C-alpha positions as CSV (number, residue, x, y, z in Angstrom):
1,M,126.6,79.3,85.4
2,H,123.1,79.1,83.9
3,S,121.0,82.0,83.9
4,V,117.7,82.9,82.3
5,Q,117.6,85.8,80.6
6,V,115.3,88.4,78.7
7,P,117.2,89.7,76.2
8,K,115.1,92.7,75.1
9,A,111.7,94.5,76.5
10,N,108.5,91.9,75.3
11,G,111.4,89.1,74.5
12,S,111.0,85.4,75.2
13,F,113.3,83.9,77.9
14,E,116.5,82.5,77.1
15,M,118.8,80.1,78.9
16,V,122.3,81.3,78.8
17,E,125.7,80.5,80.2
18,R,127.6,83.4,82.1
19,D,130.7,83.5,84.2
20,I,130.0,83.4,88.0
21,P,129.5,87.1,89.1
22,E,132.0,88.8,91.8
23,P,130.3,90.8,94.8
24,N,131.6,94.2,95.3
25,A,132.5,95.5,98.7
26,T,128.9,95.9,100.1
27,Q,127.8,92.7,98.3
28,V,127.1,89.0,98.8
29,R,126.9,86.3,96.3
30,I,124.2,83.9,96.6
31,K,124.3,80.0,95.0
32,V,120.4,80.0,94.3
33,Q,118.4,77.1,95.5
34,A,114.8,78.1,94.3
35,C,113.3,81.2,92.9
36,G,109.4,82.1,92.9
37,I,108.0,83.2,89.6
38,C,105.6,86.1,90.7
39,H,103.3,87.8,88.1
40,S,105.0,91.0,88.9
41,D,108.2,89.3,86.4
42,S,105.6,90.6,83.6
43,M,106.4,94.1,83.9
44,M,110.1,93.3,83.2
45,K,109.6,90.7,80.6
46,Q,107.3,92.9,78.6
47,G,109.1,96.2,79.0
48,L,106.4,97.7,81.4
49,F,108.7,98.7,84.1
50,P,110.4,102.0,83.2
51,G,114.5,102.0,83.4
52,V,115.1,98.4,82.8
53,T,118.0,97.5,80.3
54,Y,118.4,94.7,79.1
55,P,119.2,91.5,78.9
56,R,118.0,91.3,82.3
57,V,117.3,88.1,84.8
58,P,114.5,88.2,86.3
59,G,113.4,86.7,89.9
60,H,112.7,88.3,93.1
61,E,111.5,85.4,95.1
62,A,115.0,84.0,95.3
63,A,116.2,81.6,98.1
64,G,119.8,79.8,98.7
65,V,123.1,80.1,100.2
66,I,125.6,83.1,100.6
67,D,128.8,81.8,98.7
68,K,130.6,84.4,99.1
69,V,130.5,88.1,100.9
70,G,132.2,91.7,99.9
71,K,135.0,92.7,102.3
72,D,133.2,95.5,103.9
73,V,130.1,93.1,105.1
74,V,130.2,92.3,108.5
75,E,127.0,90.9,109.4
76,W,126.7,88.1,106.9
77,K,129.0,85.1,106.8
78,T,129.0,82.5,103.8
79,G,126.9,79.6,104.4
80,Q,124.1,81.5,106.0
81,R,120.7,80.4,104.2
82,V,119.0,83.7,102.9
83,G,116.6,84.9,100.8
84,V,116.0,88.0,98.6
85,G,112.6,89.6,97.6
86,W,111.3,92.4,95.7
87,H,113.2,95.3,97.7
88,G,116.6,94.7,96.7
89,G,118.2,97.4,98.6
90,Q,118.1,101.2,99.8
91,C,120.5,104.0,99.7
92,G,119.9,105.0,103.5
93,N,120.8,108.2,102.9
94,C,117.8,110.2,101.2
95,D,115.5,111.5,103.6
96,Y,113.2,108.7,103.3
97,C,115.6,106.3,104.1
98,R,116.2,108.7,107.4
99,R,113.0,108.6,108.6
100,G,112.9,104.8,107.8
101,D,110.6,104.7,105.0
102,F,112.8,102.2,102.8
103,F,109.8,101.3,100.4
104,A,110.1,105.0,99.1
105,C,113.8,105.1,98.6
106,K,114.7,107.6,96.0
107,Y,117.3,105.0,94.7
108,A,115.6,102.1,95.8
109,Q,117.0,98.8,94.2
110,I,113.9,96.1,92.9
111,T,115.8,92.8,92.3
112,G,115.4,91.2,88.6
113,F,114.6,94.8,87.8
114,T,117.1,97.2,88.3
115,Y,119.9,94.4,88.6
116,D,119.9,90.4,87.7
117,G,117.6,88.4,89.6
118,G,117.1,84.5,91.2
119,Y,116.3,82.7,87.8
120,A,120.6,81.6,87.6
121,D,122.1,79.2,89.5
122,Y,124.0,82.3,91.0
123,M,123.2,85.9,92.1
124,I,124.7,89.2,93.4
125,A,122.8,91.3,96.2
126,S,123.3,94.0,98.5
127,S,124.1,93.3,102.1
128,R,120.7,95.3,103.2
129,A,118.3,93.2,100.7
130,L,118.8,89.8,102.8
131,A,116.5,87.7,105.4
132,L,117.5,84.9,107.1
133,I,115.6,81.7,106.2
134,P,114.7,79.5,109.5
135,D,116.2,75.9,109.4
136,Q,112.8,74.8,109.3
137,L,112.0,76.0,105.6
138,S,113.6,74.6,102.9
139,A,114.5,76.8,99.8
140,T,111.2,76.0,97.9
141,E,108.9,76.6,100.7
142,A,111.0,80.0,101.8
143,A,111.1,81.4,98.2
144,P,107.7,82.5,97.7
145,L,107.8,84.0,101.0
146,M,110.0,86.5,99.6
147,C,107.1,88.4,97.7
148,A,103.7,86.8,98.0
149,G,104.4,85.7,101.7
150,V,105.9,89.3,103.1
151,T,103.0,91.3,101.1
152,T,100.3,89.6,102.8
153,F,101.8,89.0,106.2
154,N,103.0,92.7,106.2
155,A,99.8,94.2,105.3
156,L,98.0,92.1,107.6
157,R,100.3,93.1,110.5
158,N,100.0,96.8,109.6
159,S,96.0,96.8,109.0
160,G,95.4,98.0,112.7
161,A,93.0,94.6,113.1
162,R,93.4,93.1,116.3
163,A,92.7,89.3,117.0
164,G,89.0,88.4,116.8
165,D,88.7,91.1,114.3
166,A,86.7,89.8,111.1
167,V,89.1,90.0,108.4
168,A,87.9,89.3,104.8
169,I,90.5,87.8,101.8
170,L,89.4,88.6,98.6
171,G,90.9,85.9,96.4
172,I,92.1,82.8,96.7
173,G,95.1,82.6,94.6
174,G,98.9,83.2,94.9
175,L,98.2,86.0,97.4
176,G,95.0,85.2,98.7
177,H,96.0,81.3,100.0
178,L,99.0,82.9,102.0
179,A,96.8,85.7,103.3
180,I,94.0,83.3,104.6
181,Q,96.7,81.3,106.3
182,F,98.5,84.2,107.5
183,A,94.9,86.0,108.8
184,A,93.9,82.5,110.7
185,K,97.5,82.3,112.4
186,M,96.8,86.0,113.4
187,G,93.7,85.1,115.4
188,F,91.2,87.2,113.1
189,N,88.2,85.9,112.5
190,T,89.0,84.9,108.6
191,I,86.2,85.0,105.8
192,A,87.5,84.1,102.5
193,I,85.5,85.5,99.7
194,A,86.0,83.9,95.9
195,R,83.7,82.8,93.1
196,G,82.5,79.5,92.9
197,K,81.4,77.0,95.5
198,D,84.1,74.8,94.5
199,K,86.7,76.8,96.4
200,E,85.0,76.6,99.9
201,E,86.8,73.4,100.8
202,M,90.2,74.9,100.0
203,A,89.5,78.1,101.6
204,R,88.3,76.2,105.2
205,K,91.4,74.0,104.4
206,L,93.6,77.0,104.7
207,G,92.0,78.7,107.7
208,A,88.9,80.4,106.8
209,I,86.2,80.1,109.4
210,H,83.6,81.9,106.8
211,Y,83.4,81.1,103.1
212,V,81.6,83.6,100.7
213,D,80.8,82.7,97.4
214,S,80.7,85.7,95.7
215,Q,79.0,84.0,92.5
216,S,75.8,83.1,93.8
217,H,75.7,85.7,96.8
218,N,76.0,89.4,97.0
219,A,79.3,89.4,98.9
220,A,78.9,92.9,100.6
221,E,75.8,92.1,102.0
222,E,77.0,88.6,103.0
223,L,80.0,90.5,105.2
224,A,77.3,92.9,106.4
225,K,75.1,90.1,107.8
226,M,78.3,89.1,109.6
227,G,78.9,92.5,111.2
228,G,81.2,93.8,108.5
229,A,84.6,93.3,107.9
230,K,87.1,95.5,109.7
231,V,89.6,95.0,106.9
232,I,89.1,93.5,103.9
233,L,92.6,92.5,101.9
234,G,92.5,92.6,97.9
235,T,94.5,90.2,96.6
236,V,92.9,89.9,93.5
237,P,94.0,92.0,90.3
238,S,90.7,93.6,89.8
239,A,89.4,96.9,91.2
240,K,86.0,96.0,89.9
241,A,86.3,93.1,92.5
242,M,87.0,95.1,95.0
243,N,84.2,97.8,94.2
244,A,81.7,94.8,94.8
245,V,82.7,94.3,98.4
246,L,83.3,97.8,99.7
247,G,79.9,98.0,101.0
248,G,80.8,95.2,103.6
249,L,83.5,97.0,105.7
250,S,82.4,97.7,109.0
251,P,82.7,101.3,110.9
252,N,86.1,102.4,111.0
253,G,86.8,99.5,108.2
254,K,89.8,99.3,105.8
255,L,90.0,98.0,102.1
256,M,93.8,97.3,101.8
257,I,94.8,96.8,98.3
258,I,97.5,94.6,97.4
259,G,96.1,93.5,94.0
260,A,97.7,95.5,91.1
261,S,95.0,96.6,88.6
262,D,94.7,99.3,85.7
263,E,91.4,100.0,87.0
264,P,89.9,102.8,89.2
265,L,88.5,102.0,92.1
266,Q,85.4,103.5,92.9
267,V,85.1,104.7,96.4
268,P,81.0,105.2,97.5
269,V,82.1,108.5,99.3
270,N,79.2,108.8,101.5
271,Q,79.6,105.3,103.0
272,F,82.9,105.9,103.6
273,L,82.2,109.5,105.1
274,S,79.6,108.3,107.3
275,G,81.6,105.0,108.5
276,R,84.7,106.6,108.8
277,Q,86.1,103.8,106.2
278,S,89.5,104.1,104.0
279,V,91.3,102.6,101.4
280,I,95.0,101.8,101.5
281,G,97.5,100.3,99.5
282,W,100.1,98.3,100.4
283,Y,103.9,98.1,99.5
284,S,105.5,94.5,100.2
285,G,108.0,95.0,102.7
286,S,111.8,95.6,103.3
287,S,114.4,92.8,103.9
288,I,113.7,92.9,107.8
289,D,109.9,92.6,107.1
290,S,110.8,89.6,104.8
291,Q,112.7,88.1,107.5
292,D,109.9,88.7,109.9
293,T,107.7,87.2,107.5
294,L,109.9,83.9,107.3
295,A,110.3,83.7,111.3
296,F,106.4,84.0,111.6
297,S,105.7,81.3,109.0
298,A,108.4,78.6,109.9
299,P,106.7,77.5,113.7
300,S,103.2,78.6,112.8
301,G,102.7,76.4,109.8
302,V,101.9,79.0,106.9
303,R,103.0,77.3,103.4
304,S,103.0,78.1,100.3
305,M,101.2,75.9,97.6
306,N,104.1,75.2,95.1
307,E,104.5,73.4,91.6
308,I,108.3,73.2,91.0
309,F,109.9,73.3,87.7
310,P,113.8,72.8,86.9
311,L,115.6,76.4,85.6
312,E,115.3,75.2,82.3
313,D,111.7,75.2,82.3
314,A,111.3,78.7,83.2
315,E,109.2,79.5,80.0
316,E,106.9,76.6,81.1
317,A,106.6,78.1,84.6
318,Y,105.7,81.3,83.5
319,E,103.3,80.7,81.0
320,K,101.1,78.5,83.2
321,M,101.7,81.3,85.9
322,M,100.4,83.8,83.7
323,D,97.7,81.7,82.5
324,G,96.6,81.0,86.1
325,K,96.6,77.0,86.0
326,V,99.3,77.0,88.8
327,R,98.5,76.0,92.2
328,F,99.2,78.3,93.4
329,R,102.9,79.5,93.0
330,S,105.6,78.3,90.3
331,V,108.9,78.1,91.7
332,L,112.2,77.1,90.0
333,T,114.8,75.1,91.1
334,S,118.4,75.6,90.2
335,G,120.5,72.4,88.9
336,K,124.2,73.7,89.9
337,S,125.6,71.9,92.8
């Protein structure tokens, strides 16, 4: 089979031929049909994630068909269409797992980091990491929902906002363009915030009722004029941009952070104290959260906007993503029949 691997930390992608792997008793083998490229892949490629051994095949937005199951796997069968996301499996035995907090598992597996991911014709995954793909979704539609999709969907459904509440989406990118769709379909009074008047048409097309151009207006003041946002979902990789909108939270409002940033967040203490406001970070989700995301997206019409690349063009697709030139997700497709 063909795989695209990173040979060493900060190394370049290289296409290699490998033997098709065999699953152990609790794993399945997936014939990969599509795999999204996520900004988080850069942490592995650049050697910024601890504990990664090389060479390593990246890819935690994989979608395909089960090709073979281990002898102890009873809940999955060959021929089923499945996806695998960031959360690549949990031990099931540590205290966090026993409480159902699989995201905090002491021995959690991360697809494309602790084991080889979906930049390949075939991959191996734990049976605990699988999400069933509905028939209405193609592999290229499903793949980005395994990370960007579940991250935004799961954050919004756990935000505490109810239908009709004002929910602001900060940023219209790989995460934001999906978040706007989910927020609109969930019945929120959806407000999109981005830089530039030129993004308004896209925001409204995605389902935003209101648009705030943060380049020409003070976004916090504009939100306050609308009565404040119950939830602001920070999808941008910038703490500075999140700081700028905190004044737009309503009483009991909440900033949910899903965009990674190395910058510190500066919280206005008195405002948060008097307004009983909060800040929370949100992890993407486990396999059942991914399955819920797919199940919601299929009938509701939520779809990622993708640019498709063959597996051999992984370097080009990755660089275009890193440069912010892709609208809005890069997706690789395997040529293996």
